[in-house]
N, C-alpha and C positions, 0 to 999 in steps of 0.2 A: 504494500500500500504506500502511496505517496504521503508526503507531509501535510496534505490538505485534509480537512475534516471530512471523513466519510464513514458511513455505517456499513458494516459487512453485510453481504447478501446471505451468507450462511455461516453458522458457527456450531461447534459441537464441544461436548465435555465428556470425559471418561468418568464413570461412576463404578463404585464397588459395593457389592451387597455386604451390609454391615455384619451379618451373621455368618456369612460364607465368603471370606475375602477372595477366594479363587473365582468367584462368580462376578463377572464384570459386564459392563455394557457401555456403548457410546451413544449418546442421545443428542438430538438437535436442540439448539437453544434459540429462543425467540429474541431477536435483537431489535424488534420494532418499537419497543416502549420508548417514549421520549425521555431524554436525560434531564435531570434536575440540577439545581445549583450545586456545584462542587463535584458532580459526577465525572468520572474519567473512564474511558473505554480503552483497554489495553489489548494488543495483539501479542499472544505468546510467541516468542521466537524459539527458545530452547529451554530445557529444564533438566535437572539431574534426578535420577532414581537411586536411592541408597537404602541401606537397612533401616534407616530412620523412617522411611515411608511405610514400611511394614509395621513399625512400632506405632506410628500415628493411627493406623487402622485398628490394631489390637487394643489400643488405649483410647480410641476415638471419643467415645461418649464420656468416659471417666475423666479425661484431661481436656476435653473440649475441642479436639481437633476436627471433629465433624462440623463444628459451628463456624469455622473460618469461611467456608464456601458452601452454604447450605444447599442441599438437594431439594427439588420440588416434592420429593417423597422421602422426607427425613427419617421416618421410622424404619425403612428398609434399605435405602440407598444413601451413600455418602460420597463425597468428593475429597480424595486424598490430597493434602497439600504437598507441594514440591517447592524447591528453591529453583528459581530460574530467571530468565531475562525476557522482557517484553518491551514493546514500543507503544507509546501513547498515540492512538489513532483518532481520538476525539476527546475534547476536554471542555467542561463547563466550569473550570477553575482558572482564573486569569493568571495564576502563578505557575501552572503546569501546562507546558506547550506541546502541541502536536509535533510528533517526531522525536521527542525525548525518549531515550533508552533508559529503562529502569531494571533493577534487580531486587528480588524479594520473594516472599511466600506467595504462591499462586496455585490455582487448580490446574490439573492436566486438561487443558482446553485450548481451543484455537483463539478464543477471545474471552475476556471477563471484565466486569465492571466493578469499580470501587467508588466510595465516597471519600474524596481527599480532604484531609485536614492536617493540622500541625505542620504546615509547609515551612521549610527553611531553605536556605540556599542550596543545600545538598540532599535533602530528604523530604519525604512527606509520608503520612500514615493513612491507612484505610480506617476510617472512623465509622464504617457501616454499623448499624445497630446490632448485627449478629456478632460483632467483635467485643461488645461490652463484657468486661470481666475476664477477658482472655489476656494472655501475656502480651504486653505492648511491643516487645521485641519483634514478634512475628507480624505485626501490623505496619512496621516501618519499611 
């Protein structure tokens, strides 16, 4: 995608069955909802899979890992977080520019949205309501 603000025509996310981590699916995401103030849309570029990702799945509900990127069916399905790189493709936050490359906690997806806050010269955080009470390190 270019550095102009565009909305993807299609997007998908990888989900894991919370009771049977070996059962997975890839589902389409609806990207048509209008963005609100401070919303930022990111295109996932690449991410790492490590033993930590399995730990996130095993302890997901206990330690809150399933809450970082909630599924539409949260009782059965979860979105394992990974560390990776993404590009800002659309931004409703004046301090975060389209085309910026970012690193942090993200879902295994083609695109994902956050609510940006706590913006500094070098960082910003996802202040989405689902992040309340979770370790702030993973939201930066």
